[in-house]
C-alpha positions in Angstrom: -3.0 21.7 6.6 -1.7 20.4 10.0 -2.1 16.9 11.2 -2.2 13.6 9.4 -3.9 13.1 6.1 -6.2 10.1 6.2 -7.1 8.1 3.2 -8.4 4.7 2.1 -8.2 2.5 -0.9 -9.3 -1.0 -1.9 -6.8 -3.9 -1.5 -7.0 -4.6 -5.2 -5.1 -1.4 -5.8 -2.2 -2.3 -3.5 -0.1 -4.4 -5.9 -0.4 -1.9 -8.8 0.6 0.9 -6.5 3.6 -1.0 -5.1 4.7 -1.8 -8.7 4.4 1.9 -9.7 6.4 3.0 -6.7 9.1 0.4 -7.4 9.3 1.6 -11.0 10.2 5.2 -10.0 12.3 4.3 -6.9 15.6 4.9 -8.7 14.4 8.4 -9.8 13.5 9.6 -6.3 15.6 11.8 -4.0 17.6 9.8 -1.5 15.5 11.2 1.3 12.4 9.4 0.1 13.8 6.0 -0.8 13.7 4.4 2.6 10.1 5.4 3.4 9.0 4.4 -0.1 10.6 1.0 0.2 8.8 0.6 3.5 5.5 1.6 1.8 6.1 -0.9 -1.0 6.6 -3.7 1.5 3.4 -2.8 3.3 1.4 -2.6 0.1 2.8 -6.0 -1.1 1.9 -7.5 2.3 -1.7 -6.2 2.1 -2.0 -7.5 -1.5 -0.8 -11.0 -0.4 -3.2 -11.1 2.5 -6.1 -9.9 0.3 -5.2 -12.4 -2.4 -5.1 -15.3 0.1 -8.4 -14.3 1.7 -10.3 -13.9 -1.5 -9.1 -17.4 -2.7 -9.2 -19.3 0.6 -11.8 -17.9 3.0 -15.4 -18.3 2.1 -16.5 -15.7 4.8 -14.1 -13.0 3.5 -15.6 -9.8 2.1 -13.8 -7.0 0.3 -11.8 -5.0 2.7 -10.4 -1.5 2.8 -6.8 -0.2 3.5 -6.8 2.9 5.7 -3.7 4.9 5.9 -2.4 8.1 7.5 0.3 10.3 6.2 1.9 12.9 8.5 2.8 16.1 6.9 
């Protein structure tokens, strides 16, 4: 399939995904480590933003993370 693959997932899944990627980081081929670390950082940021918003903003509603992966 050509082009980007577009997906979505709820922010509540960002932290568990980041933790899972971090767990297997040492077992990955070197060519994937940089991008995976970058993904972990983005997922942790999204989790922190979601956690802050759900605790501190009365107008906040559940959000969605959209992402695109180029193949």
